[in-house]
Biotite code that builds the C-alpha atoms (Angstrom):
import biotite.structure as struc

atoms = struc.array([
    struc.Atom([15.222, 4.632, 3.511], chain_id="A", res_id=1, res_name="UNK", atom_name="CA", element="C"),
    struc.Atom([14.864, 6.279, 0.174], chain_id="A", res_id=2, res_name="UNK", atom_name="CA", element="C"),
    struc.Atom([12.324, 8.744, -0.954], chain_id="A", res_id=3, res_name="UNK", atom_name="CA", element="C"),
    struc.Atom([11.181, 9.592, 2.557], chain_id="A", res_id=4, res_name="UNK", atom_name="CA", element="C"),
    struc.Atom([10.866, 13.263, 1.416], chain_id="A", res_id=5, res_name="UNK", atom_name="CA", element="C"),
    struc.Atom([7.750, 12.175, -0.620], chain_id="A", res_id=6, res_name="UNK", atom_name="CA", element="C"),
    struc.Atom([5.938, 11.182, 2.641], chain_id="A", res_id=7, res_name="UNK", atom_name="CA", element="C"),
    struc.Atom([6.078, 14.766, 4.075], chain_id="A", res_id=8, res_name="UNK", atom_name="CA", element="C"),
    struc.Atom([2.582, 15.285, 2.195], chain_id="A", res_id=9, res_name="UNK", atom_name="CA", element="C"),
    struc.Atom([0.951, 12.492, 4.068], chain_id="A", res_id=10, res_name="UNK", atom_name="CA", element="C"),
    struc.Atom([3.084, 12.443, 7.393], chain_id="A", res_id=11, res_name="UNK", atom_name="CA", element="C"),
    struc.Atom([-0.262, 12.858, 9.495], chain_id="A", res_id=12, res_name="UNK", atom_name="CA", element="C"),
    struc.Atom([-2.046, 9.733, 8.413], chain_id="A", res_id=13, res_name="UNK", atom_name="CA", element="C"),
    struc.Atom([1.024, 7.302, 8.583], chain_id="A", res_id=14, res_name="UNK", atom_name="CA", element="C"),
    struc.Atom([0.748, 4.645, 11.233], chain_id="A", res_id=15, res_name="UNK", atom_name="CA", element="C"),
    struc.Atom([4.021, 3.123, 10.787], chain_id="A", res_id=16, res_name="UNK", atom_name="CA", element="C"),
    struc.Atom([6.947, 2.695, 8.364], chain_id="A", res_id=17, res_name="UNK", atom_name="CA", element="C"),
    struc.Atom([9.405, -0.378, 8.416], chain_id="A", res_id=18, res_name="UNK", atom_name="CA", element="C"),
    struc.Atom([11.504, -2.445, 6.331], chain_id="A", res_id=19, res_name="UNK", atom_name="CA", element="C"),
    struc.Atom([11.571, -6.028, 5.576], chain_id="A", res_id=20, res_name="UNK", atom_name="CA", element="C"),
    struc.Atom([13.688, -8.158, 3.141], chain_id="A", res_id=21, res_name="UNK", atom_name="CA", element="C"),
    struc.Atom([12.809, -8.838, 0.342], chain_id="A", res_id=22, res_name="UNK", atom_name="CA", element="C"),
    struc.Atom([9.808, -6.690, 0.185], chain_id="A", res_id=23, res_name="UNK", atom_name="CA", element="C"),
    struc.Atom([11.658, -3.280, 0.909], chain_id="A", res_id=24, res_name="UNK", atom_name="CA", element="C"),
    struc.Atom([9.750, -0.492, 2.670], chain_id="A", res_id=25, res_name="UNK", atom_name="CA", element="C"),
    struc.Atom([6.575, -1.383, 4.529], chain_id="A", res_id=26, res_name="UNK", atom_name="CA", element="C"),
    struc.Atom([3.906, 1.515, 4.847], chain_id="A", res_id=27, res_name="UNK", atom_name="CA", element="C"),
    struc.Atom([0.775, 1.296, 7.044], chain_id="A", res_id=28, res_name="UNK", atom_name="CA", element="C"),
    struc.Atom([-1.756, 4.347, 7.031], chain_id="A", res_id=29, res_name="UNK", atom_name="CA", element="C"),
    struc.Atom([-4.004, 5.134, 9.851], chain_id="A", res_id=30, res_name="UNK", atom_name="CA", element="C"),
    struc.Atom([-7.667, 3.993, 9.443], chain_id="A", res_id=31, res_name="UNK", atom_name="CA", element="C"),
    struc.Atom([-6.790, 1.473, 6.634], chain_id="A", res_id=32, res_name="UNK", atom_name="CA", element="C"),
    struc.Atom([-6.725, -2.418, 6.796], chain_id="A", res_id=33, res_name="UNK", atom_name="CA", element="C"),
    struc.Atom([-3.860, -2.678, 4.055], chain_id="A", res_id=34, res_name="UNK", atom_name="CA", element="C"),
    struc.Atom([-0.026, -2.887, 4.702], chain_id="A", res_id=35, res_name="UNK", atom_name="CA", element="C"),
    struc.Atom([1.656, -1.480, 1.501], chain_id="A", res_id=36, res_name="UNK", atom_name="CA", element="C"),
    struc.Atom([4.760, -3.063, 0.135], chain_id="A", res_id=37, res_name="UNK", atom_name="CA", element="C"),
    struc.Atom([6.329, -0.291, -1.567], chain_id="A", res_id=38, res_name="UNK", atom_name="CA", element="C"),
    struc.Atom([9.845, -1.853, -2.466], chain_id="A", res_id=39, res_name="UNK", atom_name="CA", element="C"),
    struc.Atom([12.677, 0.913, -2.282], chain_id="A", res_id=40, res_name="UNK", atom_name="CA", element="C"),
    struc.Atom([10.373, 3.462, -3.813], chain_id="A", res_id=41, res_name="UNK", atom_name="CA", element="C"),
    struc.Atom([7.527, 5.020, -1.964], chain_id="A", res_id=42, res_name="UNK", atom_name="CA", element="C"),
    struc.Atom([5.278, 6.605, -4.667], chain_id="A", res_id=43, res_name="UNK", atom_name="CA", element="C"),
    struc.Atom([2.309, 8.321, -3.292], chain_id="A", res_id=44, res_name="UNK", atom_name="CA", element="C"),
    struc.Atom([0.500, 8.565, -6.614], chain_id="A", res_id=45, res_name="UNK", atom_name="CA", element="C"),
    struc.Atom([0.313, 4.713, -6.993], chain_id="A", res_id=46, res_name="UNK", atom_name="CA", element="C"),
    struc.Atom([-1.166, 4.590, -3.344], chain_id="A", res_id=47, res_name="UNK", atom_name="CA", element="C"),
    struc.Atom([-3.980, 7.051, -4.361], chain_id="A", res_id=48, res_name="UNK", atom_name="CA", element="C"),
    struc.Atom([-4.459, 5.186, -7.722], chain_id="A", res_id=49, res_name="UNK", atom_name="CA", element="C"),
    struc.Atom([-4.871, 1.935, -5.798], chain_id="A", res_id=50, res_name="UNK", atom_name="CA", element="C"),
    struc.Atom([-7.630, 3.541, -3.486], chain_id="A", res_id=51, res_name="UNK", atom_name="CA", element="C"),
    struc.Atom([-9.150, 4.845, -6.782], chain_id="A", res_id=52, res_name="UNK", atom_name="CA", element="C"),
    struc.Atom([-9.292, 1.285, -8.447], chain_id="A", res_id=53, res_name="UNK", atom_name="CA", element="C"),
    struc.Atom([-10.392, -0.199, -4.962], chain_id="A", res_id=54, res_name="UNK", atom_name="CA", element="C"),
    struc.Atom([-13.317, 1.662, -4.967], chain_id="A", res_id=55, res_name="UNK", atom_name="CA", element="C"),
    struc.Atom([-14.167, 1.052, -8.792], chain_id="A", res_id=56, res_name="UNK", atom_name="CA", element="C"),
    struc.Atom([-13.866, -2.700, -8.426], chain_id="A", res_id=57, res_name="UNK", atom_name="CA", element="C"),
    struc.Atom([-15.805, -3.047, -5.529], chain_id="A", res_id=58, res_name="UNK", atom_name="CA", element="C"),
    struc.Atom([-13.138, -4.294, -3.208], chain_id="A", res_id=59, res_name="UNK", atom_name="CA", element="C"),
    struc.Atom([-14.144, -2.060, -0.430], chain_id="A", res_id=60, res_name="UNK", atom_name="CA", element="C"),
    struc.Atom([-16.419, -4.879, 1.006], chain_id="A", res_id=61, res_name="UNK", atom_name="CA", element="C"),
    struc.Atom([-13.477, -7.372, 0.756], chain_id="A", res_id=62, res_name="UNK", atom_name="CA", element="C"),
    struc.Atom([-10.797, -7.267, 3.722], chain_id="A", res_id=63, res_name="UNK", atom_name="CA", element="C"),
    struc.Atom([-7.607, -6.594, 1.786], chain_id="A", res_id=64, res_name="UNK", atom_name="CA", element="C"),
    struc.Atom([-4.478, -7.478, 4.122], chain_id="A", res_id=65, res_name="UNK", atom_name="CA", element="C"),
    struc.Atom([-1.568, -6.569, 1.866], chain_id="A", res_id=66, res_name="UNK", atom_name="CA", element="C"),
    struc.Atom([-0.922, -4.591, -1.404], chain_id="A", res_id=67, res_name="UNK", atom_name="CA", element="C"),
    struc.Atom([2.256, -5.057, -3.143], chain_id="A", res_id=68, res_name="UNK", atom_name="CA", element="C"),
    struc.Atom([3.252, -1.926, -5.190], chain_id="A", res_id=69, res_name="UNK", atom_name="CA", element="C"),
    struc.Atom([6.615, -3.050, -6.144], chain_id="A", res_id=70, res_name="UNK", atom_name="CA", element="C"),
    struc.Atom([5.878, -3.917, -9.755], chain_id="A", res_id=71, res_name="UNK", atom_name="CA", element="C"),
    struc.Atom([5.286, -1.503, -12.609], chain_id="A", res_id=72, res_name="UNK", atom_name="CA", element="C"),
    struc.Atom([1.730, -1.538, -14.030], chain_id="A", res_id=73, res_name="UNK", atom_name="CA", element="C"),
    struc.Atom([0.146, -3.979, -11.532], chain_id="A", res_id=74, res_name="UNK", atom_name="CA", element="C"),
    struc.Atom([-0.741, -4.432, -7.994], chain_id="A", res_id=75, res_name="UNK", atom_name="CA", element="C"),
    struc.Atom([-0.632, -7.757, -6.247], chain_id="A", res_id=76, res_name="UNK", atom_name="CA", element="C"),
    struc.Atom([-3.602, -8.121, -3.494], chain_id="A", res_id=77, res_name="UNK", atom_name="CA", element="C"),
    struc.Atom([-3.397, -10.496, -0.417], chain_id="A", res_id=78, res_name="UNK", atom_name="CA", element="C"),
    struc.Atom([-6.847, -11.077, 1.110], chain_id="A", res_id=79, res_name="UNK", atom_name="CA", element="C"),
    struc.Atom([-7.650, -12.068, 4.555], chain_id="A", res_id=80, res_name="UNK", atom_name="CA", element="C"),
    struc.Atom([-10.068, -14.785, 3.241], chain_id="A", res_id=81, res_name="UNK", atom_name="CA", element="C"),
    struc.Atom([-9.702, -16.578, -0.021], chain_id="A", res_id=82, res_name="UNK", atom_name="CA", element="C"),
    struc.Atom([-11.816, -14.956, -2.610], chain_id="A", res_id=83, res_name="UNK", atom_name="CA", element="C"),
    struc.Atom([-13.520, -17.064, -5.132], chain_id="A", res_id=84, res_name="UNK", atom_name="CA", element="C"),
])
């Protein structure tokens, strides 16, 4: 798995890491609902930025199931329930 050395900064809060085609690396953090699809590049700064945006946009009340971080300049969010 590439870029695992990036995870040394957050190793204490990682619940699990796995790999799933076609998503690449999956990352689950302790105490968080979300599973992150990081692709082949685990970028801690993008995960931090996601949490900053989540707070600003009021997503803290929504139950986000998965966050796809594989694409530049955007996040794809999958919610437990449909959001209207």
